[in-house]
N, C-alpha and C positions, 0 to 999 in steps of 0.2 A: 622462690616458688612456694606457693601455699601447699599445705599438707595434702589436700584432696587432689591438687594438680600433680603432685609428685606420685601419688598412688595411681592416678590415671595413666601417667607416663610408664610406670612399671607394668601396669596391666597391659598396655599397648605393646610393650616389648615382649611380654610373654605370648601374646596373641600372634605377633609376627614370627616368633620362634616356632610356634605351633604350625603356622602356615608353611614355613620353610621345611619342617620335617615332613609335611604331607605333600609338597609339590612334586610333580613328576620330574624326574632328573632330565628328561628331554625337553622340558619347558624352560629353556635357558633364559628367555626374556623375563618371565615371571620370577625366576630365581634371582636374577641380577637385580631387578626392581625391589624385591623383598630384602635383599642384603644391603642395598643402599639405604632403604628405609630403616633397617635395624641399626646401621652404623650411625645414621643421623639421630635416632632416638637415644642411643647409648652416649653419644657426645653430649646431648642435652642433659642426660642424667648425671654424667660425671661433672658437668659444669655447675650443677646445682646442689650436689650432695656434699656436705661437709663445709660449705662456704659460710653459712650462717647458722648460728645456734638457734634451735627451735624449742618452744615450750607451749604448754596449753594451760590456761587458767579458766576454770569453769565455776559456776555458782549455782546454788539452789537454796530454797527457803523463802522467806517473806517477799523479797524484792523480785523474785523470779517466777515467771509464768511458764512452767514446764520447760520445753525446748523452744517455745514460741517467742519469748521476749524477756526483757529485764528492765527494771526501773532505770530511766535515764539518769536521775540524779545519783542513785546508788552506784550504777555502773561507772560513771565519771569519777566519783569519789574513790571507789575501790581501785580502779586502774591507776589513778594518780598516786594513791598510797602505796600500791605495789611497785610502781616505777620509782618512787622515792626510796623505798626499802632496798630495792636492787642496787640503785646508785650509791646509797649510803654504805651498804655492805661492801660493794666493790671498792669504793674509795677507802674504807677502813682496811681492807686487805692489802691495799697499796701503801697504807701508811700515810695518807695525805688528807685525812678527815679531821677538820678542826672542830672545836666544841660549838662554834656559831658560824653564821654566814652561809653563803650559797654552797650547795653540795659541789665539791671539786670534781673535775673530769666528767661532769654529767653527760656530755655528748658521747663519751666512750661507752656508756652503758645504756644508751637509748635503744628501746625496743619498738618495733612496729607491730601494729595490729594488722595481720594479713588475712583474717577471715574469722568467721564465727565457728565455734566448735560444735560438733555433733553430740547430741545427748543433752544433758543439763546445759543451760544456756551459758556460753562463755566465749572466749576468744583464742584464736591461734596467734602466737607471738613469735617474732623473729628478730634476732639482733640486727641492728642497722649496719654495723661496720664488720665486714667479714674479716678484715685483717686482725681484729682483736680476738676473734674466735681461735685463731691459731695459738695464741698464748693462753687461752682458756679463761680470759678475764670475765666476760659476760657469763659464760657458763658457770664459772666458779661462784660468782656473785648470786645467781639464781639458786644454785645447789646449796649454798650456805644459808640463804634465806629460808629455803625449804627445810633444811635440817633444823633450823632454829625454831620454826613453827612446830615441827614435829616433836622436838625435845621438850618444848614448853607446854605442849598439850597433854602430856602425861606426867605422873608424879614420880619422876626419877631424877633426883637432884644431881647425881653424878653426870648423867647424860647432858643435862642442861648446862652445867658448868663447863663440860668439854666443848659444847657448842658455842659458848660465849667467851671463852678464855682469851682468844686472840682478836676480839671484835671491840671497837670503841663503843662506849655507852650511847653515843648518838645513833650509831647504826642499829643497835638493839632497840632503841626507842622508835626508830622508823618502822621496824618490823612489828613492834607492838602496836603502832598507830594503824597499820593495816589490819591487824586482828581486831582492833577497836571498831574500825568501820564495819566489819562483819558483825561484831557483837551488838552494836547499836541498831543494826537493821535486821537482826534475826536471820542472818545468812550464814551459810557454810560454803567452803570452797574446796576444790581439788586443783593441785598444782602438779602437772605431769611433765617430765622430760623423758628423753630416750633412756636415761640411766635409772630414774626412780619416779615413784608417784606417791604423793602425800595427800590425804584427805582428812578434814575435820569430820568426825563421825557424828558429832552431836553439838548442840549449843553449849552444853557444859564444857566440852573441850575447848571451845573458843574462849569462854569466860576464864577458864584455867590458864590458857595461854596468855591472855592479857594480864592476869594477876601475877603469874610467875615471871613475866618479863619486866615487872616493875623494879625500879632501882633498889628499893628496900629489900628485895629478895635476893639481890646479887651483891655479895660483899667482895671488895677488892682491896688489896694492900700490895705495896712493893717492899722488898727486902733484899739484902745481900746474903747469898748463901755461900758457905765454904764447905769444900769436901774434895773428893777425888773424882776427877772426870772419867767416867767409864767409856763414853763414846759419843760421837756426833754423827748423824746420818744426813748428808747434805741434800739428798734428793727429797726425802720426807720431811726435812727440816725438824728433826727430833733430837733429843738431847737426854742423856742419863748422867746423874750425878750421885755418888754415894756420900751421904752425910757422916759426920764423926761418930754418930750413934749406930751406924750400920744401915740406916734406912736408905733405900734407893729412890731418888726423885726422878720421875720422868716427865718430860714436857715438850712443848713446841718451841720453836725459835722464831721470834718476830722477824718480819721481813726487813725491818729497819736495821737489823743487825748486819745485813749484807750477805756476801758470799760465805760459805762454810767449808769449802773444799780444803782450805789451808788448815782447818781443825781436824780433818779426817786423819786418823792414825795418831792422834795426840792423847790416847787414853792412858790411864794409870798415872795421871799427874794431878797434884794438888792445885786447886784454883779457887778463886771467888768469882761469883757471877751475880748480876742483878736479875731479879725475877719479879713478875707480877703473879700474885697468888689469888685465885678466885675460888670462892665457895658459894654454893647455892643451898639455902636451907641447912639441913643437917648433913649434907653430903661431904665427901672427901675433898681436900684442896686439889685444884688443878693449877699447873705451873706453865707460865710463858716466860721464856728467857729473853730479856729485853736488852741485853748487853753481851759483848764478847767476854769469854772467860779471861780473867787475869791470872796467869800462872804464878804460883808462889815459889817456895824454895825447893825446886827439884821435883822428881817423881814422887808420887804418893804410893800407898800400899792398898791394893784392892781388898781390903778388909775393913777399911774405915780408919786406919791409923794415920799417923803423920810421919 
């Protein structure tokens, strides 16, 4: 159901409720008719809420004529690039994105244009597959693309490193390609979901986003870290390790590692673990643990000793 249709349905429910409150108690037939109508409207509302993830992508700038229209060539390029970005980010989060070839699982991340957005010209979008929303797949992909655009549009190296640490380079490149379409056409965009809204505020921010998402600005390396495991949180997939010099390393755990419940409660043990270390510019390193810890010779000491 389109956003304006959903708003209209909610408005009608409010109106029927108002009529019910004002109807004469002796007017049984009217009351029964309104109650049946209200039940029918609520059933429609429940059937359409939460089934499909919805977002809104609007544009302004050179290719846009107010809220009247948008350049057909720009609109097609921008929506195609955005669709590619969401699909690539989603595949990356699943751990199935290869360096080359077709984007895997693309139908899973397909979105429908269900209407034009009010205000600056743009589109109402809805995930095509409701069953995937229950797992958060489409929503998470859009959310991560949104966070990546936001982090790259400002000069905060640590925030950008945090946004890219668990994404494949190809996914980052697809998000950059979307920003490039905006840059080349002198356009800005706003990406809104029920959870958050991001807008490019100026053409400079778009240029900055494109520049900061270049491969040369994001340095990655893999290494084996040894230390004392402080703890693993399975739900948030986060990990803490105390190195021999006392430094505490915190990071995410890649989905390719699998379940983490068996590691819960395994703190204060010496181990080695593979990690991807990401740096952006002069920012601090961010860690992604890409393997399960290999426990060494017995429990460690929570001070960094062995």
